[in-house]
DRENTOR-360120 format. One record per residue: z, x negated, y of N, C-alpha, C in turn. Coordinates in steps of 0.02 Angstrom, whole numbers, plus 50000, padded with zeros to 5 digits. Each point is the difference from the previous one (the first is absolute). Layout:
N
ZXYZXYZXY ...
# end
This chain:
194
500004995749942500005004350058500004995550061 499595001750049499964996050060500615001250044 500094995550046500585000450045499955006250044 499425001850024499915005950043500165006449961 499775000249938500135005949959500755000749984 500334994549986500715000049986500405002250061 499794997650058500335002050063499915007550012 499415002849988499875007250008500425004149953 500064997949938500425003649951500734999850021 500224994350025500704999450023500135004550060 499545000450046500085004350060500015007349979 499545002149958499975007049977500645001649962 500234995549956500625001249963500595000850047 500044995650051500555000550048499975006750037 499425002350020499935006450035500205005949956 499834999749936500195005449954500755000349992 500324994149991500734999849993500345002450064 499754997850058500295002050064499935007650009 499445002849982499895007250006500495003849955 500094997749939500475003249954500724999750027 500194994450029500684999350028500095004950057 499505000650044500055004650057500055007249976 499605001949951500025006949974500685001549968 500254995449959500655001149968500555000550053 500004995850050500515000250052499955006650039 499405002350014499915006350036500285005949961 499884999949934500265005449958500764999749996 500274994149992500734999349995500355002050065 499724998050055500335001350065499825006850030 499625004149964499815006650025500615004649998 500215002350059500595004250005499835007250018 499375001949994499815006950014500285004549945 500215005850021500245004749949499415003249965 500135002749941499475003449964500005007450015 500425002150047500055007050018499375002350036 499835006149990499435003050035500225002350069 499574999250048500165002150067499785007150014 499705003149950499815007150005500635004249989 500015006050028500585004349988500085001449925 500625000649979500145001249930499835007149981 499525000849953499845006549972499755005050051 500025006249980499785005550042500595002850039 499905001550064500525003650036500105006949968 500605002850004500135006549968499575005750027 499734999250060499605005450029499285000349972 499804994849962499324999849973500005001349925 499455002849976499915001549929499684993949967 500284997949943499734994349964499375002049961 499484996150005499385001149963499804993649965 499645000649945499734994349964499264999550016 499794994250025499294999050016499684994849954 500404997149956499754994949954500395000549936 499704999349943499294999049988499635006650003 499354999550009499605006149998499985002549928 500115006449990500015002649931499305000349970 499985000049933499375001049965499815007450007 499375001549990499785006950007500335004749950 500184997449941500315004349950500745001450016 500244997550055500685001450023500015004650062 499415002150021499945003850063499815007349985 500415004650026499855007249994499665002450063 499475003949991499645002750057499895007549991 499995003550056499775007050003499354999850039 499495003649976499355000050034499865007050025 499895000550065499875006550031499325000050033 499645005549991499365001050034500165003250068 499984996150053500165002550066499405001850042 499435001249967499395001450037499935007350022 500395004449970499945007150016500485002350053 500005006550010500455003150049500305006449969 500575002250026500305006149972499535006050007 499995004249950499595006150002500325004950049 499635002050052500285004650050500025007349977 499655001549947499985006949976500595001349953 500495004150022500605001149958499845003249933 499475003949995499845003349937499774995149947 499604995150019499744995349951500404993449998 500494999350044500384993750004500404998649937 500245005149966500384998849938499554997149946 499405002649996499534997749949499684993450020 499834999250065499684994050025500374997750063 500544996149992500404998150059499664994950045 499524996249973499654994950039499265001450000 499694999550059499285001150005499684993950032 499344999549993499604994750031500204993049978 500234999249940500184993349976499434997149958 500024993449990499524996849956500255001249929 499655004049960500265001949934500084994049954 500584999849966500124995049949500154993050025 500074999150065500114993250027500654996949974 500545003750003500644997349977499984998249926 499705004249959499954998649929499594993849985 499464999150036499574994149991500384993650017 500345000050058500374994150021500604998849954 500325005449978500564999349953499774996749935 499425001949975499724996849940499864992650012 499714998450057499874993050017500644996050004 500525002850030500644996550005500324999249931 499955005149957500264999449931499644994349964 499344999550009499624994749968500214993150024 500294999750060500254993650026500734998849981 500295004649962500674999049975500555003750036 499855003450054500515003650038500265006049959 500625001950014500305006049970499885005750049 499565004649982499845005550045500445006049981 500405002350048500465005649987499675006750018 499855001050063499715006450023499294999050025 499595005049987499325000250026499925007150027 499955000750066500005006750031499565000350062 499855006150018499685001450064500544999950054 499854997350058500494999550054499655001950065 500115005950025499615002550057500174996550066 499674994350013500134996250061499404999450045 499405000749973499384998850038500014992950028 500204995249958500054993050020499304997150001 499804997050056499324997750009499904992749979 500514995850005499934992949981499954999449924 500034993949974499894999049929500625001249957 500554996750016500605000649959500624998750041 500525003849986500644999250034500534999449947 500454995150008500554999149952500645002750030 500435002549956500685002150020500474997149948 500524996550024500464996749955500674998750034 500504998349960500674998850026500244992949987 500634998750013500284993349993499954997149929 500015004149950499984997549931499304997749979 499495001650041499314998549979499614996150053 500344995850039499654996150051499504995249968 500234996249950499554995249966499465003749962 500185005549967499505003949962499465002850046 500205002350060499525002750048499494994750021 500224993850003499544994650017499464999249947 500195000749936499514999549945499535006050002 500275006050013499585006050004499534999450059 500264997750057499594999250060499404995549987 500094994849960499464995349986499425003349962 500135005549965499475003549963499495003250048 500215001450060499585003550049499764994950052 499574995649979499774994450041499665002650064 500304998350056499715001850065500005007450015 500405004049963499945007250007500655003650013 500564996650002500625003850001500354999950068 500415005050010500435000750059500614995649987 500164995250045500544995349985500715003050005 500095005950025500665003050007500245003149935 500445004850006500225003949942500694998649974 500364995250029500684998549976500485005350026 500435002649955500515004950018500684997349977 500414998150048500654997049985500455004549959 499915006650006500445004849966499765001749929 499424997749982499735001649934500374996049946 500245003449949500434996749950499664998949932 499415002849989499704999449933499634993349992 499744998949940499664993749985499255001049989 499715004550038499295001649992499644999050066 499384997849997499574999350058499515005850000 499975003750055499525005550007499364997250031 499435002149972499354998250027499675006650021 499875000850065499645005850025499304997850017 499515002849964499304998350010499695004350054 499594996950042499675003650053499255000249992 499685003350046499285001149996499574993750003 500264994550027499614993850004500054995749938 500415002049951500084995949940499344999649962 499824993849979499394999149961500174997649929 500374994349995500184997349934500554994950008 500334998549944500514994849999499654993250003 500354994950022499724993350002499914997249931 499544995249994499904996649936500604995549986 500054997549939500564995849981500044993850046 499434997150014499984994150045500235001850070 499755005650026500215002250067500745001550003 500275003149948500715001549997500414993650000 499814995249959500364993649997499974996450067 499435000250033499934996950066500455003450051 500035006749997500425003650048500744998649987 500204999649937500704998449984500174993150028 499554995249992500114993350027500035000150076 499565004050030499985000550073500645003350027 500235005349967500605003550023500624995849989 500014996149946500604996149984500585004649983 500614997450004500585004149989500095004750059 500155006349987500095004650056500624998250041 499985001450063500584999150043500445006249994 500664999250005500425005949998499835004750059 499905006449987499855004750053500595000950048 499895003050057500555001350048500575003749967 500614998050014500595003149971500214997149934 499644994749977500154996949936500054992550008 500254996749948500004992749999499884997749928 499784993849993499834997249935500644998749960 500095003449946500604999449958500024993349963 499434996649995499964993949961500114993650041 500155000750063500124994150042500734998450003 
# end
């Protein structure tokens, strides 16, 4: 080995040892506490919600409502046909599609709202993370609201409107889930997992 090469190896070795000594000393002399500076837990005035992990589709219960119609104004025929001017079979079709994706579909009904947009979700504190997964199924088509702090059940309601065309493809759904990330706790709630 030449003298220049030996000198270079000695200098690099010295620098490595010096770096290790500095790192070890910094770790030993570190007096920072490991305590979090965030407030401890949820304040009593807020409802605890779980936003992580996102549940699998086979853990999510949904109700699917066809909200494209309106209440029948004729009292004589309202008992037989309570909803008029709806897109026939829309809720059943979407319920079948959601079942095929693994969701647990509880109710499939007509809902006289005359809702013009594509889809509206309704959910409570127990289903914040689940609502995020359901929302991802309606790529570019859903109303971002729908949280009800007083709702106590574990089901997400989907109200379909007149603009609904189809659910997103598997790739689109996965991209939307990645884009949305973990949901933020809605107003009046806090993350129970922090």
